N, C-alpha and C positions, 0 to 999 in steps of 0.2 A: 504493499500499499503507502504509494509519498501524498507527502503531502505538505506544511511550510509557504517559502513563496523564493524567486528564483536567488533572490540575494542569500539567502537559509532554509535551504529543499531539509524534506523531514521523510521517511522513510521507516518502514515496519514489515517484519517479514514472522510469518509463522512454515518450519516445515516439521513434515509428520514421516517417520515409513516403519513400516513392520522389522524391516528388516536389510543392512546397511552393513555392506564388503567394503572393508580397507585393507586390502595385499592377504596376507595370513589373516586378518580378525574379523568379525564379524559383532557386529551392533545390533542388538536386538529391542525392537520397543522406543525405537532413536527418538527424540523431540527438539528440534533446536527456533526458537525465538529468537528478533533482534528487536533493536531501534537503532537508528541514528540520525546525527544531521549534521549539518553543516555540507562545504561543498567540500567537490575531493579532492584531497590531499591539505587539506584542515577536516576528518571528519572526526566526529564522535560519536559514542552508541555505546552500547554494552550488551552484551550476549548471557544467555540461559540456555540450558539442557540439561535434558534425560536422557541416561537410556537403562532399560530393564537391567542390561546384563554386556557385559562383555567377554568375546571367544578368541581363544586358538585353536584353530581345530576345534575339535571337538570337548576342549578343556576350556571350565569359564577359571578366569582371570579374578575377575570381580564384579560384584556388579549392585544394582539403586545405582546407579551416577548420577551425580549431579554434578555440574559447570555451569561458572558463572567467571564472566569478564566481561572486562570494562577501559574504554580511551576515553579520559578528558584534560585538557591540557599539556596534550604530546605524551603525562602518564597512560604507562596501560599497565594495569592488574589483570591474574587470571586464577582461579582458585576454584580448585575440581573433589570432588568424595565421593570413594565407595568400600563396597563390606570385598573385603577380602574371603575368600571359603574357606571357612575351620578358623575364624576370629571373630569375636564379639563387638570388636572397633574398627571404627573405620580408617582407611587408609585418606589419606591426604595430599593431593600438592597444591604449593604455590608459587606465584609467576610475580617480580613487578620489574619494572624497567621505565623509560626514556626513551620515546623517540625522537634519532639524531637528524642532522638537517634534512632537510629533501624527505623523511620519513624513509632515509634508504640504507637505514641499521637498525636496531636499538641496543642501545648501553642498559645490561643487566646485573638490576641489582640482588637483588634475592631470587633463588632458586631452591627449595625446602620438600623433598619427600619423607610421609610421614606412615607409617604403618605399623602391623602390629609387632615389636620387638627388630626393628630400626628406624633409623634418622636419619636423611643424609640430606644436608644445605653444602650452599656454595660457597667452596673454600676462599673466593679472589671474585670481584667486579668482571662481568666477561661482557664482549662485544658479540651482535648476532650480523651481519650483513646480509640481508633479503636478496640481491641477486647473485645469483647460484642457487642455496642458500650456503654460508660458509660462517666460522663459528673462530674467533685469535687462539681461543682456547677455554672450557667451562668445565671447573672441577668441582665436583661433588665429595664430601667428606661427611665420612660417618667412624669416629672413632679413628684409631689407623689405619683404618680402609679409603682408599685415592680412588674416585676414575676420573679421567677426564680426557677429552674431545678435542678435537682439533681441526680443522681444516673441513672442505665440503666440499662444492663444486663451485670450475673454475670457470675460466671462459671458454667457449665452445660445449661446456658441459661438462667438462672433464677430472673426476673422479678425482681427491687428492685429499684424506682423510685417516687420524689418528687416534689411537684410542688404548691411553695410555691406563694400566692396572696396576694399585700397591695392596700387598696385600687382601685381596678380598676373596672370601668366604662364601661362593657358592648357596654356598647350605642356606644361610644367614638373608638369600633374598626370598623376597613375597613367593608364594605358593603358586603351582604354576605357570611362573614368567618360563621355567625352562622343564620343557620335557622331558618327562624322566625316561625315555625310551632312548634319551639322547647320552642316557649316562654320564653326565655331566656333573662333576667331584669336585670340592678342593679348592683348587687354588691355580686358576688361569693362568697360559701365559701375561707378561710383565706387559708387552705391549702387543701391535696388531695395527699394520696402516694398508690402506685401499687404494688402490693408487689403475687408473685405467679410460677409459671415451666414457660417453654415456652410452 
């Protein structure tokens, strides 16, 4: 729905779907609502969404998921929560940042993941570049555990990205994230890098 004036347009939308597939993931009973104001390049607004469950193949990763996101005065905020199978307390994701000049990137100041038995937080501010996209370095910490991601897609869509892991115990990650059939246990290799054409 469109409203407002040419100087200050406004819009709203509602999207519902019984099933959404994203790569190897599926979302059941998904609903998304959005409201925006402002001209292109200076839009503010908020988004709310929910889905009954998120599955990877046949395994349920999280259910009763709720999402909220907002953009105002170049400040962005994203919050999500859901129930992890086998636990009564919800898992939560929080992210905050500020858009850069021309809205070509995001200075990420907060990124935190909380789930039953675990807490990961951003070790230092990071910069996300939307063209690509790519990141300079996003490092998440949980006690002595560390996961750092850098790089992304470069000119022409060429992939150049790396992941560095320090003292990462896979057994402490949320249930359902890793396939039991894969037999992955313990501490993975310290660094992985991927390069190649798009």
